[in-house]
C-alpha positions in Angstrom: 124.6 58.3 79.8 125.2 57.2 83.4 122.4 56.3 85.7 122.6 59.5 87.8 122.5 61.7 84.7 119.5 59.7 83.5 117.7 60.4 86.8 118.7 64.1 87.0 117.8 65.2 83.5 114.0 65.0 83.9 114.2 66.8 87.2 116.3 69.6 85.6 113.9 69.8 82.7 110.9 70.1 85.1 112.7 72.8 87.2 113.5 74.7 84.0 109.8 74.6 82.9 108.6 75.6 86.3 111.1 78.5 86.6 110.3 79.8 83.1 106.7 80.3 84.2 108.0 82.7 86.8 109.6 85.0 84.3 106.7 87.4 83.9 105.8 87.7 87.6 109.4 88.3 88.4 109.7 91.0 85.7 106.5 92.6 87.0 108.0 92.6 90.6 111.2 94.2 89.3 109.2 96.8 87.4 107.1 97.7 90.4 110.1 97.8 92.7 112.1 100.1 90.4 109.0 102.3 89.8 108.7 102.8 93.5 112.4 103.7 94.0 112.5 106.3 91.2 109.0 107.7 91.6 109.6 108.3 95.3 112.9 110.1 94.4 111.0 112.3 91.9 108.3 113.2 94.5 111.0 114.1 97.0 112.6 116.5 94.6 109.2 118.0 93.7 108.2 118.5 97.3 111.1 120.8 98.1 112.1 122.3 94.8 114.3 125.0 96.3 116.4 122.3 98.0 116.5 120.3 94.8 117.8 123.3 92.9 120.4 123.9 95.6 121.6 120.3 95.5 121.9 120.4 91.7 123.7 123.7 91.8 126.1 122.9 94.7 126.3 119.1 95.4 125.5 117.2 92.2 128.0 117.7 89.4 125.9 116.7 86.4 128.2 116.9 83.4 127.3 119.0 80.3 124.0 120.4 81.6 123.0 123.6 83.4 121.9 122.7 86.9 118.3 123.9 86.4 117.9 121.8 83.3 119.4 118.8 85.0 117.0 119.2 87.9 114.0 119.4 85.6 115.0 116.5 83.4 116.0 114.3 86.3 112.8 115.0 88.2 110.6 114.6 85.1 112.3 111.3 84.2 111.8 110.0 87.8 108.1 110.8 87.6 107.2 109.8 84.1 109.2 106.7 83.4 108.2 104.8 86.6 104.5 105.2 85.6 105.3 103.7 82.2 107.2 100.9 83.9 104.3 100.0 86.2 102.0 99.9 83.1 104.6 98.0 81.1 104.2 100.6 78.4 107.4 101.4 76.5 109.1 99.2 79.1 112.4 98.9 77.3 112.7 102.6 76.6 111.6 103.5 80.1 114.1 101.2 81.7 116.9 102.5 79.5 116.0 106.1 80.4 115.9 105.3 84.1 119.3 103.5 83.7 120.7 106.8 82.3 119.2 108.7 85.2 120.7 106.2 87.6 124.1 106.4 85.9 124.1 110.2 85.9 123.2 110.1 89.6 126.2 107.9 90.4 128.6 110.0 88.2 127.3 113.3 89.6 127.8 112.5 93.2 131.5 113.3 94.1 131.3 111.0 97.1 128.9 108.2 97.3 128.6 105.8 100.2 129.4 102.1 99.5 125.9 101.0 100.5 124.3 103.6 98.2 126.6 102.6 95.3 125.6 98.9 95.8 121.9 100.0 95.5 122.6 101.9 92.3 124.4 98.9 90.9 121.4 96.6 91.7 119.0 99.1 90.2 121.2 99.4 87.1 121.2 95.6 86.6 117.4 95.4 87.1 116.9 98.3 84.7 119.2 96.7 82.1 117.4 93.4 82.4 114.2 95.1 81.7 115.7 97.1 78.8 117.1 93.9 77.2 114.3 91.4 77.9 111.3 93.7 78.0 108.5 93.9 80.6 107.4 90.3 80.3 103.9 88.9 79.5 102.3 91.0 82.2 103.0 94.3 80.4 100.9 96.5 78.2 103.6 96.3 75.5 102.9 92.5 75.2 99.2 92.9 75.4 99.3 95.5 72.6 101.6 93.3 70.6 104.4 95.8 70.7 106.9 93.6 72.4 109.0 91.1 70.4 109.7 89.2 73.6 108.2 85.8 73.8 109.3 83.6 76.7 111.3 80.6 75.6 109.4 77.4 75.5 111.1 74.5 77.2 111.7 71.6 74.8 112.2 68.1 75.9 115.7 66.7 75.3 
């Protein structure tokens, strides 16, 4: 092992340990951000239900579902699952459900602006991260012992 590698390894290990401590706060921040995005969208739909039904009937092209059912399911999902995400309760299921809502939104819009598409991609990645890794230690799932996620412990090399 050369001298530079010998000096760098302890610094890399310390950085790894420090960054691993940020996992749960970062997951909480992602959950709160996503909850705000989707809950706000659900409230917007609820505030003007006639417009929502019009958009689902005329603009959005949700595959396989009647537009009324799609509107109800989409709005209900955007109102229920963000609350569960904030609490960290059923985090993986909630994130996966919102991922589907997000995906259907992208598929259903015949024309989507590039900037809007990028936002949907970012939301999708954050939702998949939560679905795969869970809500972190700052989630009700973990506190109730329902999450199998345990942060990796750094081991000295």
